[in-house]
N, C-alpha and C positions, 0 to 999 in steps of 0.2 A: 502493499500499499504506499509507502514511503516513497517507493520510485516513482509508482503512478500519481501521486501528487507533485514530486518534484517536475513530472513532464508536462504537467498541467499546468503547470505555473510558467512554463517556457515560451516565449512568444511565436516558434517554429516548432511545434512538440513533435518530436519523434515517435516510432513506433515503440512500445513497451520493452518488446525482444530486442531491441537495438540498446538497451539500457546494460551497462555493466553490473549495476546495482540490484535490478531486477534478476538476473542470471545468477548471482550471487546469492540472493534469496532464494531461489528454485533449488540451486545447488545444495545449500544447507538444509532446508527442508526435506530433499531426497536422502540426504546423509542421514538426518534425523528418524527417519522413516526405515531406512536399513539398519540403523542401530535399535530400533525398537523390534525390529524383526528377529534381529540376532538375539537379542536379549530373551525374547520367547524360547529361545531355542536351550537357556543356560540356566534361568531364573525361574523360579515359580510362578506360574499366573497370576496367582493372588497379589503379588508384588509387581510383578511387571503393569498388568491393566490400570490399577488406579493410579499410578504414577503418572498416565497420561494426563490426567487433571493438572499435576502441576505445569505442564506445557501451557494450560489456556491461562494459568493464575499468573506465570510469566509474559505471556502475550497481552495480558491487560496491564500489567505492568509496562511493559515497553510501549503500548499504545500511550500510555497517558506521560510518559517521557518523550519520545519521539515525535508522536502525531499530533499530541495536544489535546487528547481525548479527556473528558472529564469523567472522574472516578462518582458512581452515584452509590446511595447507602445499599441498593440492590446490589450491586455489583460486589460490595465488601461482605455482605453478608452471604452472597453466594459463594465467592471465594473463599471464606471462614467455612462455610459448611462443606465444601470441597475437601480443603487440607485437614479438618477433621476426620469427614469419611475416610480419607486416605490413610491417613495417621491409625484409625481403631482399625482397620483392614488391614494393615499391615503389621500392625503389632498384636492382632490376636488370630491372624490365620495361621491354621497349621502348617508347619514348615516338615513336609515331609516328602523330602527329594526322591522323585522315582524315575526310572527311564522309560519312556513313552514312545514305547516301541509300536511297531504298525500294526501286531497281534494284539496289544493291549489296547491300542484306539479301536479296532475292530470289534472287542468285548465290550467295551464301552458304549460303540453305539447300538447296539443290539440288547444292552440292559436295560431293565424297567424303570430305572430312575431316568434315564436319558430320554427313554421314549415317552416319557409321562411328561416330561420337561418338554419335549419337541412340538406333542400333541398341542399342550398349553400355549406354547409360544405362537404356534399356526394358529389355534384359534383367536387368542387375544390380538395378533395382527389382522386377522380377516376382520375382526370385528372393529379395531380401528381405520382399517382400510375402506370398509362400509361407510362409515360415519366420515371419513374426508371426501369419499368420490362421490357417494349418493345422497348425503345428507348436506353436502358441503360444509362440513365443520372444520375452517380451517385454522382453528386456535393452534399456536406454538406445542402446547404441551401434547397434542394428538401427534403433530411431527415428531417431535422429540422420542415419544415413546416407540413410534413405528421405528426411528432410527437407532435406538437402544435396543430394541429387540432384535434388530439385523446385526448390530453390533456384538451381541453377545453370540450369535451364531460365526461372527467373523473373528473372535477372539479363540473360540475352541477351534474353527479350522485353522489359525495362524499356530497355535500353540503344537497342534498337530505337525502340520507341515515344517514349521522351525525343528521340532525335537528329532523328526524323522530325518531331516538332512543334516543335522548334527551328529546324530548317532551315525548316518551315512559316513559322513566324514572322519568319524573316530574309527572304522573298519567294521561296522554292522550295519550291512546294507539293508537301507529299507525302501529305497527308492523302488524295488521290481513287487511290491505288491500294491494291489488297486487301490485300496483304499488312502494311499499317498495323494493318487490322481484325482480323487474322489472328493478330498480335502481341498487340494489347490482348487477344484471347479467350484465347491462350495466358498472359499476364502474370495475368490474373484467374482461370483455371482452377488455374494452377500454385499461386498465393497462397491460393488457397480450399483445396486439398488439404495445404498445409501447416498451414494453420489445423485442418483436421480431423483 
């Protein structure tokens, strides 16, 4: 955004993709996401997933400092709740490191707790989608709930893919199992629908 604002202030603005600042931001964003993906291969999911809110808090402070945005009371309350939730989740989450092999992923996918979770998620998502599309309920909470439901599937798929790649690099080949490619498709699909 800083690059876009600087270009907008110029007398003859050039395209944003010609800006070094924009390319620097895109490169750093890409590196951050690669690092986040790699973290899923080495750290517990209960540690990596909630720390994503730290980047949101950081972005809020950066926007105040560099983009001269104003911080509202709701922003401070939301940031405080996010940091508190992250602290509680990281502190009290069980720390049981296990190798997430392809066979273990397959067993989890057909276990009754996951199937119940998946059915509930599909039902809730369809209800929200019905209200959004048919009843024209365009409230931000409905959109955020749909994105959060899809993001939970993304986190599961990313953890599975990253863990299987990590084990394959260590010498325990996991890339020959069909579940690896199923998880890649699930990861890409759920990401694409979140963006849409």
